[in-house]
PALO-677065 format. One line per 10 residues: their letters; for each residue x, y, z of N, C-alpha, C, CB. Coordinates in nm, 4 decimals. Glycine has a CB too. Example, Ala and Ser with C-alpha at 12.3 -4.5 7.8 and 13.67 -1.06 7.14 Angstrom:
BEGIN
as) 1.3190,-0.5690,0.7800,1.2300,-0.4500,0.7800,1.3200,-0.3300,0.7800,1.1308,-0.4473,0.9046 | 1.2850,-0.2250,0.7080,1.3670,-0.1060,0.7140,1.2900,0.0030,0.7870,1.4084,-0.0598,0.5725
//
This chain:
BEGIN
mikgsamkki) 6.8985,-1.0250,8.2094,6.7689,-1.0145,8.1701,6.7413,-0.8641,8.1213,6.6787,-1.0593,8.2860 | 6.6654,-0.8599,8.0126,6.6383,-0.7261,7.9476,6.5149,-0.6689,8.0274,6.6058,-0.7404,7.7804 | 6.5160,-0.5407,8.0465,6.4102,-0.4703,8.1110,6.2847,-0.4930,8.0251,6.4447,-0.3179,8.1286 | 6.1755,-0.5384,8.0768,6.0558,-0.5551,8.0092,6.0356,-0.6966,7.9546,6.0492,-0.4580,7.9036 | 6.1367,-0.7792,7.9711,6.1284,-0.9178,7.9131,6.0155,-0.9991,7.9976,6.2805,-0.9948,7.9218 | 5.9917,-0.9507,8.1252,5.8845,-1.0235,8.1999,5.7448,-1.0007,8.1298,5.8795,-0.9726,8.3536 | 5.7437,-0.8995,8.0562,5.6085,-0.8731,7.9929,5.5959,-0.9500,7.8652,5.5865,-0.7205,7.9636 | 5.7040,-1.0092,7.8223,5.6981,-1.0882,7.6897,5.6536,-1.2297,7.7261,5.8448,-1.0923,7.6102 | 5.5474,-1.2777,7.6614,5.4891,-1.4089,7.6702,5.5445,-1.5011,7.5543,5.3326,-1.3970,7.6641 | 5.5951,-1.6116,7.5873,5.6408,-1.7060,7.4835,5.5605,-1.8311,7.4898,5.7892,-1.7389,7.4987
lvvddeepir) 5.5137,-1.8916,7.3725,5.4516,-2.0171,7.3726,5.5580,-2.1161,7.3119,5.3145,-2.0130,7.2920 | 5.5753,-2.2285,7.3847,5.6554,-2.3324,7.3437,5.5694,-2.4514,7.2932,5.7452,-2.3712,7.4553 | 5.5911,-2.4867,7.1645,5.5133,-2.5896,7.0997,5.6036,-2.7072,7.0623,5.4423,-2.5334,6.9758 | 5.5835,-2.8256,7.1324,5.6731,-2.9384,7.0994,5.5923,-3.0689,7.1539,5.8287,-2.9191,7.1725 | 5.5920,-3.1602,7.0616,5.5199,-3.2887,7.1113,5.6051,-3.3722,7.2179,5.4885,-3.3862,6.9829 | 5.7267,-3.3357,7.2352,5.8137,-3.4058,7.3254,5.8064,-3.3368,7.4570,5.9571,-3.4123,7.2735 | 5.7491,-3.4051,7.5528,5.7245,-3.3386,7.6833,5.8558,-3.2860,7.7544,5.6521,-3.4394,7.7775 | 5.9634,-3.3700,7.7593,6.0893,-3.3336,7.8304,6.1402,-3.2007,7.7742,6.2003,-3.4472,7.8144 | 6.1413,-3.1844,7.6315,6.1895,-3.0668,7.5719,6.1047,-2.9399,7.6034,6.1970,-3.0893,7.4272 | 5.9676,-2.9702,7.6026,5.8737,-2.8530,7.6293,5.8956,-2.8074,7.7746,5.7163,-2.8942,7.6059
kmlvkfltvk) 5.9016,-2.8959,7.8664,5.9229,-2.8585,8.0088,6.0578,-2.7933,8.0295,5.9118,-2.9820,8.0998 | 6.1621,-2.8437,7.9668,6.2878,-2.7773,7.9863,6.2962,-2.6375,7.9262,6.3938,-2.8603,7.9307 | 6.2300,-2.6116,7.8108,6.2261,-2.4782,7.7552,6.1372,-2.3813,7.8393,6.1752,-2.4855,7.6112 | 6.0316,-2.4354,7.8831,5.9369,-2.3543,7.9751,6.0145,-2.3085,8.0875,5.8127,-2.4365,8.0284 | 6.0848,-2.4106,8.1608,6.1585,-2.3754,8.2828,6.2664,-2.2692,8.2521,6.2239,-2.5028,8.3453 | 6.3421,-2.2918,8.1421,6.4523,-2.2006,8.1061,6.3960,-2.0560,8.0901,6.5233,-2.2490,7.9715 | 6.2909,-2.0555,8.0107,6.2306,-1.9104,7.9861,6.1841,-1.8459,8.1102,6.1072,-1.9131,7.8884 | 6.1180,-1.9256,8.1971,6.0605,-1.8731,8.3224,6.1768,-1.8228,8.4052,5.9763,-1.9831,8.4012 | 6.2823,-1.8948,8.4208,6.4056,-1.8502,8.4908,6.4559,-1.7174,8.4371,6.5165,-1.9559,8.4773 | 6.4494,-1.7034,8.3012,6.5023,-1.5864,8.2374,6.4098,-1.4663,8.2450,6.5324,-1.6168,8.0970
gyqacsaasg) 6.2905,-1.4897,8.3023,6.2029,-1.3804,8.3339,6.0913,-1.3538,8.2333,6.2824,-1.2607,8.3488 | 6.0714,-1.4519,8.1505,5.9601,-1.4513,8.0453,5.8379,-1.5236,8.1080,6.0071,-1.5276,7.9044 | 5.7246,-1.4925,8.0584,5.5984,-1.5657,8.0874,5.6025,-1.6739,7.9759,5.4585,-1.4673,8.0828 | 5.5992,-1.8002,8.0300,5.6061,-1.9128,7.9155,5.4810,-1.9941,7.9362,5.7454,-2.0154,7.9247 | 5.4213,-2.0327,7.8247,5.3139,-2.1318,7.8286,5.3442,-2.2357,7.7190,5.1707,-2.0640,7.8075 | 5.2739,-2.3472,7.7149,5.3192,-2.4476,7.6218,5.1925,-2.5230,7.5607,5.4186,-2.5486,7.6959 | 5.2253,-2.5900,7.4517,5.1288,-2.6747,7.3847,5.2021,-2.7999,7.3319,5.0572,-2.5968,7.2687 | 5.1272,-2.9023,7.3330,5.1910,-3.0422,7.2869,5.1573,-3.0760,7.1379,5.1332,-3.1678,7.3814 | 5.0754,-2.9913,7.0667,5.0383,-3.0225,6.9272,5.0134,-2.8943,6.8573,4.9138,-3.1148,6.9178 | 5.0086,-2.9039,6.7279,4.9765,-2.7888,6.6530,4.8387,-2.7420,6.6795,4.9944,-2.8140,6.5125
eealkvlrre) 4.7383,-2.8309,6.6898,4.6020,-2.7927,6.7259,4.5955,-2.7178,6.8509,4.5161,-2.9093,6.7368 | 4.6599,-2.7684,6.9556,4.6570,-2.7146,7.0867,4.7255,-2.5776,7.0809,4.7247,-2.8102,7.1881 | 4.8302,-2.5619,7.0065,4.9078,-2.4363,6.9900,4.8212,-2.3279,6.9402,5.0249,-2.4544,6.8952 | 4.7329,-2.3555,6.8468,4.6496,-2.2491,6.7923,4.5370,-2.2075,6.8919,4.5882,-2.2951,6.6580 | 4.4952,-2.2998,6.9741,4.3986,-2.2569,7.0808,4.4707,-2.1758,7.1839,4.3294,-2.3793,7.1493 | 4.5952,-2.2142,7.2263,4.6646,-2.1451,7.3236,4.6989,-2.0058,7.2702,4.7859,-2.2222,7.3652 | 4.7405,-1.9916,7.1481,4.7764,-1.8717,7.0807,4.6608,-1.7723,7.0986,4.8076,-1.8991,6.9311 | 4.5429,-1.8128,7.0622,4.4297,-1.7333,7.0674,4.3969,-1.6837,7.2100,4.3186,-1.8079,7.0108 | 4.4068,-1.7730,7.3015,4.3748,-1.7471,7.4450,4.4879,-1.6602,7.5146,4.3577,-1.8869,7.5221 | 4.6130,-1.6897,7.4908,4.7244,-1.6332,7.5623,4.7890,-1.5138,7.4978,4.8237,-1.7345,7.5815
rpqivlldir) 4.7757,-1.5109,7.3687,4.8363,-1.3987,7.2920,4.9823,-1.3774,7.3119,4.7691,-1.2744,7.3256 | 5.0678,-1.4848,7.2951,5.2106,-1.4646,7.3018,5.2691,-1.3767,7.1962,5.2758,-1.5907,7.2964 | 5.3825,-1.3092,7.2366,5.4536,-1.2241,7.1386,5.5498,-1.3161,7.0479,5.5394,-1.1087,7.2178 | 5.5896,-1.4249,7.1143,5.6967,-1.5109,7.0386,5.6441,-1.6558,7.0569,5.8590,-1.4933,7.1023 | 5.6654,-1.7453,6.9506,5.6329,-1.8833,6.9531,5.7536,-1.9608,6.9213,5.5225,-1.9155,6.8600 | 5.7874,-2.0568,6.9974,5.9067,-2.1546,6.9651,5.8195,-2.2824,6.9100,6.0143,-2.1957,7.1151 | 5.8332,-2.3064,6.7820,5.7480,-2.4046,6.7233,5.8215,-2.5221,6.6535,5.6600,-2.3371,6.6274 | 5.7996,-2.6349,6.7129,5.8550,-2.7643,6.6569,5.8017,-2.7809,6.5182,5.8160,-2.8910,6.7456 | 5.8878,-2.8284,6.4257,5.8376,-2.8529,6.2948,5.7707,-2.9944,6.2801,5.9512,-2.8370,6.1966 | 5.8438,-3.1015,6.3254,5.7903,-3.2296,6.3101,5.7035,-3.2735,6.4289,5.8994,-3.3235,6.2883
mpgtdgievl) 5.5754,-3.2720,6.4057,5.4892,-3.3178,6.5121,5.3664,-3.3975,6.4535,5.4416,-3.1952,6.5968 | 5.3209,-3.4939,6.5270,5.2047,-3.5655,6.4771,5.0844,-3.4695,6.4531,5.1658,-3.6767,6.5769 | 4.9992,-3.5143,6.3539,4.8841,-3.4205,6.3291,4.9282,-3.3060,6.2394,4.8274,-3.3625,6.4644 | 4.8938,-3.1834,6.2910,4.9298,-3.0656,6.2102,5.0844,-3.0337,6.2293,4.8386,-2.9390,6.2534 | 5.1528,-3.0299,6.1269,5.3122,-3.0062,6.1510,5.3217,-2.8513,6.1650,5.4174,-3.0649,6.0146 | 5.4478,-2.8199,6.2015,5.4810,-2.6905,6.2341,5.4754,-2.5875,6.1235,5.6060,-2.6931,6.2883 | 5.4999,-2.6257,6.0006,5.4908,-2.5413,5.8913,5.3418,-2.4999,5.8664,5.5522,-2.6091,5.7716 | 5.2500,-2.5844,5.8843,5.1149,-2.5575,5.8707,5.0682,-2.4675,5.9837,5.0387,-2.6835,5.8655 | 5.1167,-2.4883,6.1039,5.0814,-2.4108,6.2212,5.1389,-2.2691,6.2018,5.1357,-2.4786,6.3534 | 5.2638,-2.2606,6.1465,5.3241,-2.1296,6.1178,5.2324,-2.0512,6.0285,5.4630,-2.1443,6.0521
kqikkidkkv) 5.1707,-2.1173,5.9218,5.0858,-2.0460,5.8299,4.9668,-1.9874,5.9019,5.0407,-2.1365,5.7183 | 4.9070,-2.0773,5.9884,4.7836,-2.0351,6.0665,4.8163,-1.9274,6.1601,4.7218,-2.1514,6.1458 | 4.9269,-1.9370,6.2340,4.9717,-1.8286,6.3293,4.9743,-1.6896,6.2502,5.1228,-1.8642,6.3915 | 5.0327,-1.6882,6.1343,5.0463,-1.5723,6.0608,4.9158,-1.5187,6.0111,5.1351,-1.5954,5.9534 | 4.8179,-1.6060,5.9866,4.6848,-1.5603,5.9512,4.6075,-1.4999,6.0752,4.6054,-1.6791,5.8905 | 4.6468,-1.5570,6.1890,4.5686,-1.5052,6.3162,4.6387,-1.3677,6.3481,4.5786,-1.6166,6.4551 | 4.7631,-1.3716,6.3590,4.8325,-1.2359,6.4041,4.9673,-1.2293,6.3305,4.8591,-1.2278,6.5734 | 4.9952,-1.1458,6.2354,5.1161,-1.1314,6.1625,5.2276,-1.0852,6.2565,5.0970,-1.0346,6.0469 | 5.2010,-1.0210,6.3655,5.2989,-0.9541,6.4450,5.3691,-1.0671,6.5496,5.2234,-0.8279,6.5253 | 5.3139,-1.1750,6.5548,5.3720,-1.2841,6.6356,5.5017,-1.3272,6.5688,5.2721,-1.4064,6.6498
dvimvsavse) 5.5990,-1.3227,6.6489,5.7281,-1.3842,6.6002,5.7487,-1.5339,6.6253,5.8418,-1.3135,6.6643 | 5.7830,-1.6055,6.5262,5.7929,-1.7473,6.5289,5.9394,-1.7908,6.5070,5.7004,-1.8080,6.4238 | 5.9911,-1.8729,6.6053,6.1218,-1.9360,6.5818,6.0925,-2.0851,6.5671,6.2270,-1.9064,6.7006 | 6.1213,-2.1290,6.4559,6.1108,-2.2706,6.4214,6.2175,-2.3532,6.4855,6.1166,-2.2890,6.2740 | 6.1800,-2.4753,6.5367,6.2674,-2.5637,6.5966,6.2643,-2.7025,6.5312,6.2367,-2.5710,6.7383 | 6.3740,-2.7555,6.4972,6.3743,-2.8872,6.4203,6.4902,-2.9828,6.4689,6.3920,-2.8582,6.2615 | 6.4612,-3.1045,6.4755,6.5670,-3.2093,6.5025,6.6586,-3.2235,6.3840,6.5030,-3.3486,6.5347 | 6.6223,-3.1820,6.2647,6.6979,-3.2018,6.1461,6.7283,-3.0601,6.0804,6.6190,-3.2976,6.0483 | 6.8490,-3.0388,6.0388,6.8793,-2.9122,5.9753,6.8634,-2.9341,5.8267,7.0228,-2.8605,6.0117 | 6.7555,-2.8741,5.7766,6.7230,-2.8942,5.6294,6.7216,-2.7472,5.5626,6.5714,-2.9736,5.6100
rkvaeecmel) 6.8043,-2.7263,5.4818,6.8070,-2.5847,5.4158,6.6733,-2.5492,5.3497,6.9217,-2.5759,5.3033 | 6.6166,-2.6464,5.2676,6.4935,-2.6164,5.1945,6.3785,-2.5829,5.3002,6.4531,-2.7421,5.0997 | 6.3687,-2.6706,5.4099,6.2681,-2.6455,5.5088,6.2834,-2.5113,5.5829,6.2692,-2.7559,5.6058 | 6.4161,-2.4692,5.6040,6.4449,-2.3592,5.6788,6.4088,-2.2361,5.5912,6.5905,-2.3622,5.7248 | 6.4465,-2.2486,5.4618,6.4109,-2.1352,5.3671,6.2617,-2.1155,5.3547,6.4687,-2.1612,5.2253 | 6.1840,-2.2331,5.3497,6.0392,-2.2188,5.3359,5.9806,-2.1544,5.4651,5.9727,-2.3593,5.3078 | 6.0326,-2.1879,5.5823,5.9856,-2.1281,5.7096,6.0064,-1.9799,5.7105,6.0574,-2.1899,5.8293 | 6.1267,-1.9361,5.6622,6.1624,-1.7985,5.6650,6.0786,-1.7201,5.5574,6.3155,-1.7837,5.6413 | 6.0499,-1.7829,5.4528,5.9551,-1.7234,5.3513,5.8143,-1.7086,5.4053,5.9499,-1.8108,5.2238 | 5.7752,-1.7935,5.4927,5.6407,-1.7916,5.5449,5.6375,-1.6955,5.6676,5.5940,-1.9376,5.5836
gafdyitkpv) 5.7495,-1.6436,5.7047,5.7446,-1.5422,5.8061,5.8109,-1.5706,5.9408,5.6097,-1.5123,5.8291 | 5.8770,-1.6830,5.9486,5.9518,-1.7211,6.0690,6.0550,-1.6240,6.0995,6.0133,-1.8544,6.0556 | 6.0965,-1.5987,6.2193,6.2006,-1.5144,6.2576,6.3331,-1.5818,6.2446,6.1793,-1.4674,6.3924 | 6.3390,-1.7061,6.2933,6.4615,-1.7922,6.2966,6.4285,-1.9240,6.2908,6.5435,-1.7733,6.4122 | 6.5339,-2.0134,6.2639,6.5214,-2.1606,6.2584,6.6364,-2.2216,6.3270,6.5129,-2.2127,6.1151 | 6.6121,-2.2904,6.4309,6.7107,-2.3498,6.5200,6.6883,-2.4907,6.5182,6.7049,-2.2967,6.6604 | 6.7987,-2.5711,6.5453,6.7993,-2.7162,6.5476,6.8155,-2.7681,6.6826,6.9042,-2.7704,6.4624 | 6.7568,-2.8880,6.7081,6.7811,-2.9594,6.8303,6.9063,-3.0399,6.8337,6.6712,-3.0453,6.8572 | 6.9777,-3.0681,6.9378,6.9318,-3.0079,7.0709,6.9526,-2.8625,7.0740,7.0062,-3.0693,7.1909 | 6.8565,-2.7914,7.1296,6.8477,-2.6472,7.1311,6.9585,-2.5945,7.2233,6.7057,-2.5995,7.1779
slsyleecll) 7.0400,-2.5112,7.1681,7.1486,-2.4306,7.2373,7.0709,-2.3242,7.3129,7.2597,-2.3632,7.1321 | 7.0648,-2.3312,7.4463,6.9946,-2.2361,7.5225,7.0626,-2.0994,7.5096,6.9858,-2.2809,7.6663 | 7.1963,-2.0967,7.5070,7.2611,-1.9698,7.4946,7.2299,-1.9037,7.3584,7.4107,-1.9872,7.5133 | 7.2160,-1.9862,7.2441,7.1772,-1.9280,7.1186,7.0225,-1.8818,7.1158,7.2059,-2.0324,7.0069 | 6.9480,-1.9626,7.1768,6.8140,-1.9268,7.2004,6.7930,-1.7941,7.2732,6.7523,-2.0322,7.2738 | 6.8742,-1.7822,7.3760,6.8625,-1.6533,7.4521,6.9097,-1.5334,7.3706,6.9448,-1.6603,7.5831 | 7.0171,-1.5518,7.2966,7.0629,-1.4496,7.1969,6.9574,-1.4141,7.0988,7.1838,-1.4982,7.1210 | 6.8901,-1.5126,7.0439,6.7911,-1.4920,6.9507,6.6743,-1.4118,7.0066,6.7477,-1.6194,6.8999 | 6.6346,-1.4458,7.1253,6.5222,-1.3786,7.1877,6.5607,-1.2352,7.2188,6.4776,-1.4524,7.3155 | 6.6884,-1.2098,7.2697,6.7293,-1.0721,7.3005,6.7388,-0.9933,7.1777,6.8602,-1.0674,7.3731
akllgtpq) 6.7907,-1.0456,7.0758,6.7886,-0.9779,6.9414,6.6580,-0.9350,6.8934,6.8434,-1.0642,6.8400 | 6.5529,-1.0209,6.9103,6.4224,-0.9956,6.8736,6.3692,-0.8866,6.9641,6.3403,-1.1205,6.8788 | 6.3902,-0.8947,7.0913,6.3420,-0.7876,7.1826,6.4057,-0.6507,7.1697,6.3610,-0.8310,7.3197 | 6.5396,-0.6535,7.1348,6.6016,-0.5331,7.1222,6.5692,-0.4752,6.9844,6.7468,-0.5482,7.1459 | 6.5259,-0.5566,6.8764,6.4875,-0.5032,6.7541,6.3413,-0.4629,6.7398,6.5206,-0.5956,6.6557 | 6.2683,-0.4942,6.8472,6.1252,-0.4661,6.8461,6.1040,-0.3372,6.9346,6.0401,-0.5937,6.9017 | 6.0323,-0.2330,6.8788,5.9996,-0.1276,6.9557,5.9191,-0.1677,7.0788,5.9309,-0.0334,6.8757 | 5.9413,-0.1128,7.1949,5.8691,-0.1466,7.3246,5.7481,-0.0511,7.3321,5.9671,-0.1291,7.4581
//
């Protein structure tokens, strides 16, 4: 665990409850403060209330999809780092997400070791 990671708050947004719970548990064990949302609409409410530094954002969700939520997050706070999560690896979608300001794009099933590397890279690259 990186020093100061306990100060980092991460919002997990996924409409699939088992995935959401697994990611929150993993992040908590790793020393992060984790909160979650089951939809894009809920994610924006939690974002405003909790002010996470990082958001793990599912792309395909009922209602407001992850790409639209990404756009809204960047309007609310450009400094929030967003990692897009998708069940499908689609180059065009990944490129669009990165152009909109996403930090990374990972596919399901989520590799927890890759996710941890991604988070550590972001934390090491961000001035404390």
